[in-house]
N, C-alpha and C positions, 0 to 999 in steps of 0.2 A: 796634125790632126790625130784624134784619138784612134781612128780606124787603121791608120798606117801600121803595117807589121802584123796585123791580125787577119785571120781568115774567117769567112762567113759562108753560109749556104743560102742562096737566093731561092725562095719558094716560087717566085714568078717564072724564073728561067730554068729552075731545077739544075743549078750549077754552083760550083764553088767560086768564090770571089776573094781576092786579096786586097785589103785596104779599102779605100772609098769605092763605093759601087752603088748598087740599088739602095733605095731608102730602107732604113732600119725596120720599118713596119712590115716589110715583105721578105726579111731574111733573118736567119738564125745565127747567133754568135754574140760575141766574138769567140773564136777558138785560137789556140796557140799554134796549131799545125794544120796543114792542108788535109791530112788524113782525118783529124777530128771533125773538120768541117764537112768532109765527104760523107762521114758517117752520122751526120746530125739527125737525120730522120730516124735511123735505127736507134740511136741513143735516146731520142725523145719517146719512141715507142716503148722501149724497155722501161724507161722511167715511169711512163704512164701506167704500164702494167703493174709495176711495183707499187705505185700509189693506189691503184685500184684494189690491189690485194690487201693493202693496209686498211682500206675502208670497208672490207667485207666482214 
């Protein structure tokens, strides 16, 4: 399975998952490490701010 070995952040349960877990529509990833998955919301916020700044 493609999800095996990758990490994800589940938006429904607000937790990190490894491999198959909640449906892809409610989780972010895949990430190579648990730490990257744990920081998914912060990473998304930073990227959104950067994109918003480019559009100003």
